[in-house]
RODREN-113127 format. One record per residue: x, y, z of N, C-alpha, C, O, CB in turn; residue number from 1; residue in one letter. Coordinates in steps of 0.05 Angstrom, whole numbers. Glycine has a CB too. Example, Ala and Ser with C-alpha at 12.3 -4.5 7.8 and 13.67 -1.06 7.14 Angstrom:
BEGIN
ATOM   n_east   n_north     n_up   ca_east   ca_north    ca_up   c_east   c_north     c_up   o_east   o_north     o_up   cb_east   cb_north    cb_up    nr   rest
ATOM      264      -114      156       246        -90      156      264       -66      156      285       -66      169       226        -89      181     1      A
ATOM      257       -45      142       273        -21      143      258         1      157      268        23      161       282        -12      114     2      S
% end
This chain:
BEGIN
ATOM   n_east   n_north     n_up   ca_east   ca_north    ca_up   c_east   c_north     c_up   o_east   o_north     o_up   cb_east   cb_north    cb_up    nr   rest
ATOM     1248      1250     1004      1246       1228      999     1270      1209      993     1282      1211      972      1231       1230      982     1      M
ATOM     1277      1192     1011      1304       1179     1003     1309      1172      978     1289      1162      968      1309       1158     1016     2      P
ATOM     1335      1172      961      1336       1168      931     1335      1139      932     1327      1130      910      1362       1180      914     3      Y
ATOM     1339      1124      946      1335       1090      943     1308      1083      935     1303      1061      926      1341       1072      971     4      H
ATOM     1288      1106      940      1257       1086      941     1248      1100      917     1229      1090      906      1232       1089      971     5      R
ATOM     1259      1123      906      1252       1130      879     1256      1106      855     1278      1097      849      1271       1154      872     6      L
ATOM     1234      1100      844      1240       1085      815     1252      1099      795     1261      1084      777      1216       1075      801     7      E
ATOM     1255      1126      791      1277       1129      768     1300      1126      782     1317      1118      765      1277       1157      753     8      V
ATOM     1312      1130      807      1332       1117      817     1339      1084      809     1357      1077      794      1328       1121      844     9      F
ATOM     1317      1061      824      1326       1039      812     1329      1031      789     1346      1015      784      1317       1025      817    10      K
ATOM     1313      1041      770      1316       1034      735     1342      1047      732     1360      1031      730      1291       1049      711    11      K
ATOM     1349      1073      730      1371       1082      719     1400      1065      735     1420      1061      721      1368       1115      722    12      S
ATOM     1400      1060      758      1420       1048      765     1422      1017      749     1441      1009      734      1418       1047      796    13      Y
ATOM     1404      1006      754      1400        977      742     1410       972      714     1424       953      706      1370        970      740    14      Q
ATOM     1396      1002      696      1412       1004      668     1437      1007      668     1450       995      651      1405       1024      653    15      L
ATOM     1453      1027      691      1479       1030      687     1492      1006      692     1514      1001      682      1488       1050      702    16      A
ATOM     1478       988      710      1501        963      712     1497       941      684     1513       922      680      1495        943      745    17      L
ATOM     1476       945      668      1475        934      647     1487       939      621     1491       924      602      1456        933      646    18      E
ATOM     1493       969      625      1509        983      602     1542       978      609     1557       973      590      1502       1019      599    19      V
ATOM     1550       979      627      1574        976      639     1582       950      634     1604       945      624      1574        982      666    20      H
ATOM     1561       927      641      1570        901      631     1580       897      596     1599       886      585      1544        882      637    21      K
ATOM     1553       915      586      1560        909      551     1584       923      545     1600       914      528      1535        922      527    22      V
ATOM     1590       942      558      1610        960      549     1637       947      546     1653       951      527      1611        983      569    23      S
ATOM     1640       930      566      1663        912      569     1673       893      552     1694       881      553      1660        899      587    24      L
ATOM     1651       893      531      1657        875      506     1668       889      487     1681       877      469      1635        862      494    25      R
ATOM     1664       916      486      1678        930      468     1704       927      463     1719       921      481      1675        951      471    26      F
ATOM     1714       932      440      1741        931      434     1761       942      454     1757       963      465      1745        942      411    27      P
ATOM     1783       929      456      1809        939      480     1810       968      474     1802       983      492      1845        923      474    28      Q
ATOM     1817       978      454      1819       1007      443     1801      1023      450     1807      1047      451      1819       1008      416    29      H
ATOM     1775      1016      455      1754       1032      458     1754      1024      493     1731      1029      502      1723       1024      435    30      E
ATOM     1765      1016      507      1755       1017      531     1761      1041      547     1747      1045      568      1763        995      543    31      Q
ATOM     1781      1058      540      1783       1083      553     1782      1105      532     1798      1123      529      1809       1084      570    32      Y
ATOM     1759      1099      517      1751       1119      503     1719      1113      504     1706      1114      525      1766       1120      473    33      E
ATOM     1712      1108      483      1678       1105      484     1665      1095      503     1645      1108      511      1666       1091      466    34      L
ATOM     1674      1066      516      1664       1049      535     1662      1068      557     1642      1071      571      1681       1025      540    35      A
ATOM     1690      1082      558      1692       1096      586     1670      1120      591     1659      1128      611      1722       1108      590    36      Q
ATOM     1670      1128      566      1646       1157      570     1623      1142      573     1610      1152      591      1640       1182      541    37      Q
ATOM     1613      1122      562      1584       1110      564     1588      1098      591     1565      1103      598      1574       1088      540    38      L
ATOM     1598      1087      610      1601       1079      632     1596      1100      650     1580      1099      668      1624       1067      634    39      R
ATOM     1614      1122      644      1610       1148      657     1586      1165      662     1580      1178      682      1624       1161      645    40      K
ATOM     1574      1164      641      1548       1184      633     1527      1166      648     1510      1173      665      1541       1188      594    41      S
ATOM     1533      1139      636      1506       1121      648     1502      1117      681     1480      1112      690      1508       1088      635    42      S
ATOM     1524      1119      696      1527       1121      722     1527      1145      735     1528      1146      759      1547       1110      728    43      K
ATOM     1525      1167      720      1523       1196      732     1493      1199      734     1486      1215      751      1538       1221      712    44      S
ATOM     1473      1187      721      1447       1191      726     1435      1182      757     1421      1196      772      1433       1178      704    45      I
ATOM     1442      1161      760      1436       1150      792     1447      1169      814     1434      1177      834      1452       1118      798    46      P
ATOM     1474      1177      805      1492       1189      826     1475      1218      828     1464      1227      849      1529       1191      814    47      A
ATOM     1474      1230      803      1463       1257      809     1435      1251      820     1431      1269      837      1462       1275      782    48      N
ATOM     1419      1239      818      1392       1230      834     1405      1229      862     1400      1249      876      1377       1197      823    49      I
ATOM     1418      1213      871      1417       1211      895     1434      1237      910     1432      1241      934      1426       1184      901    50      A
ATOM     1449      1251      895      1459       1271      914     1441      1295      911     1444      1313      928      1489       1279      909    51      E
ATOM     1419      1299      887      1402       1317      891     1380      1311      913     1373      1330      926      1392       1322      866    52      G
ATOM     1370      1286      918      1356       1280      936     1363      1280      960     1346      1276      978      1348       1263      931    53      M
ATOM     1393      1284      964      1407       1285      993     1414      1319      999     1426      1325     1020      1440       1264      992    54      G
ATOM     1404      1344      974      1406       1362      988     1382      1371      983     1379      1385      963      1426       1376      985    55      K
ATOM     1361      1367      999      1337       1369      999     1331      1401     1014     1310      1406     1025      1325       1342     1013    56      Q
ATOM     1351      1419     1013      1347       1442     1028     1334      1466     1017     1323      1485     1028      1370       1449     1036    57      S
ATOM     1338      1460      986      1317       1478      972     1307      1462      942     1318      1442      932      1333       1511      965    58      S
ATOM     1285      1476      935      1282       1456      913     1293      1463      883     1290      1452      861      1252       1450      911    59      K
ATOM     1308      1487      888      1330       1491      866     1354      1472      869     1367      1467      850      1342       1521      868    60      A
ATOM     1359      1462      891      1383       1452      890     1377      1422      876     1392      1412      860      1397       1453      921    61      D
ATOM     1360      1412      884      1341       1377      878     1345      1380      848     1359      1366      834      1296       1372      889    62      V
ATOM     1325      1408      838      1324       1409      807     1350      1415      793     1354      1405      771      1304       1433      797    63      R
ATOM     1363      1426      802      1390       1425      786     1405      1397      784     1409      1389      761      1411       1444      801    64      R
ATOM     1413      1379      807      1423       1352      799     1407      1333      782     1415      1316      766      1428       1337      821    65      F
ATOM     1380      1342      790      1358       1326      773     1369      1326      740     1375      1308      725      1324       1344      777    66      V
ATOM     1369      1353      736      1372       1371      708     1403      1355      699     1405      1341      679      1375       1414      714    67      Q
ATOM     1418      1358      713      1446       1343      708     1445      1312      703     1460      1298      688      1465       1348      732    68      I
ATOM     1426      1304      720      1421       1269      712     1411      1274      681     1425      1266      663      1390       1249      735    69      A
ATOM     1391      1285      677      1376       1286      651     1394      1294      628     1386      1288      606      1351       1306      654    70      M
ATOM     1420      1309      630      1434       1317      614     1452      1287      606     1455      1275      584      1449       1344      626    71      G
ATOM     1462      1280      630      1479       1248      626     1456      1228      609     1463      1213      591      1488       1231      664    72      S
ATOM     1436      1228      615      1415       1208      605     1418      1215      568     1422      1197      551      1379       1217      621    73      C
ATOM     1415      1234      565      1416       1241      533     1444      1236      531     1448      1222      512      1406       1274      522    74      D
ATOM     1466      1242      544      1488       1236      533     1498      1212      532     1520      1208      522      1503       1249      541    75      E
ATOM     1482      1191      544      1488       1162      547     1473      1150      517     1484      1132      504      1473       1149      580    76      S
ATOM     1450      1161      510      1435       1154      480     1455      1166      462     1454      1152      441      1402       1169      473    77      R
ATOM     1473      1183      458      1490       1197      434     1511      1173      436     1517      1161      416      1504       1234      438    78      V
ATOM     1523      1165      463      1541       1146      464     1534      1114      458     1552      1097      459      1550       1150      488    79      W
ATOM     1513      1110      453      1502       1087      450     1499      1087      423     1507      1069      408      1479       1082      465    80      L
ATOM     1484      1114      411      1493       1112      377     1516      1108      368     1518      1094      349      1489       1133      362    81      E
ATOM     1535      1118      379      1567       1115      371     1574      1086      365     1587      1075      347      1588       1126      397    82      F
ATOM     1558      1075      392      1564       1046      390     1559      1027      374     1572      1008      365      1558       1037      405    83      S
ATOM     1531      1037      371      1518       1025      347     1530      1025      318     1536      1004      305      1494       1038      344    84      R
ATOM     1532      1053      311      1546       1054      287     1575      1044      278     1579      1039      255      1546       1076      284    85      D
ATOM     1591      1040      296      1612       1033      302     1616      1003      302     1637       990      300      1616       1045      323    86      L
ATOM     1597       997      305      1581        969      304     1594       952      328     1606       932      321      1585        951      272    87      E
ATOM     1593       958      352      1598        949      380     1568       936      387     1560       915      398      1607        978      402    88      Y
ATOM     1560       952      380      1526        945      391     1511       934      364     1516       941      341      1506        979      404    89      L
ATOM     1498       921      369      1472        920      349     1452       939      344     1449       956      362      1456        901      355    90      S
ATOM     1436       940      324      1415        956      332     1394       951      347     1380       969      356      1407        964      317    91      K
ATOM     1389       925      350      1371        915      365     1374       921      398     1356       924      415      1372        887      358    92      Q
ATOM     1402       922      402      1412        925      433     1407       953      438     1396       961      458      1445        917      440    93      D
ATOM     1417       970      414      1420        998      413     1389      1012      419     1383      1034      429      1435       1005      382    94      Q
ATOM     1375       996      409      1345       1006      414     1333       997      435     1313      1009      441      1327       1000      394    95      T
ATOM     1340       977      449      1328        969      473     1341       988      498     1327       994      517      1331        937      477    96      F
ATOM     1364       994      496      1378       1014      512     1369      1038      508     1364      1051      528      1405       1015      508    97      F
ATOM     1366      1047      487      1355       1071      477     1326      1077      485     1322      1100      491      1356       1071      448    98      D
ATOM     1304      1060      489      1279       1060      500     1278      1065      529     1262      1081      539      1267       1036      494    99      Q
ATOM     1296      1049      542      1292       1050      568     1302      1075      584     1294      1083      606      1304       1029      578   100      R
ATOM     1322      1087      566      1336       1116      570     1313      1133      568     1308      1150      584      1362       1125      547   101      Y
ATOM     1298      1129      548      1277       1153      541     1255      1142      565     1241      1162      572      1263       1153      502   102      Q
ATOM     1249      1126      574      1232       1125      595     1241      1136      619     1225      1145      636      1225       1101      600   103      E
ATOM     1266      1135      622      1284       1142      647     1281      1175      642     1269      1186      661      1322       1128      647   104      I
ATOM     1288      1195      618      1280       1218      615     1254      1228      618     1252      1252      622      1285       1224      596   105      G
ATOM     1231      1212      618      1201       1220      619     1208      1221      654     1206      1243      666      1171       1193      603   106      R
ATOM     1216      1199      667      1214       1199      697     1226      1223      708     1214      1237      725      1227       1173      710   107      M
ATOM     1255      1232      695      1266       1253      706     1257      1277      701     1266      1296      714      1288       1254      703   108      L
ATOM     1237      1282      678      1227       1306      674     1201      1314      692     1193      1337      694      1222       1308      647   109      R
ATOM     1189      1292      704      1170       1285      719     1182      1297      750     1169      1314      763      1164       1252      714   110      G
ATOM     1205      1289      759      1216       1298      781     1222      1327      776     1215      1343      793      1240       1282      787   111      L
ATOM     1232      1332      758      1236       1364      755     1213      1383      761     1215      1405      769      1244       1371      727   112      I
ATOM     1191      1368      753      1172       1383      750     1157      1384      778     1140      1400      785      1156       1374      725   113      N
ATOM     1167      1365      792      1154       1361      818     1165      1385      841     1154      1395      860      1160       1328      827   114      R
ATOM     1192      1388      831      1212       1408      844     1215      1440      831     1232      1457      837      1242       1394      841   115      Y
ATOM     1197      1441      817      1196       1469      796     1176      1483      817     1167      1506      813      1182       1466      756   116      S
% end
């Protein structure tokens, strides 16, 4: 299946765009630290889904890239917690994003199971 037809790709791509925009409001001194890490991990999710789905020569290849996407999903959640605790994000915004990453994580687990 082409990656762009997967709901998990669509949701993670959209969320990465939203997180990118929010991170641009972080203080200037965090743009090359926390904000950059958050942008990188959030974009890594749809990128690894796309790469994995493009390597459908074996289930193991697909699964490996989706597992990397899962790690990036969890990493993004940690950076959001830092952002909240450093008061760059409100608790409400962090919770909103975290819930969406939890949903993406469940979807990624389903995809991993499909290719196991």
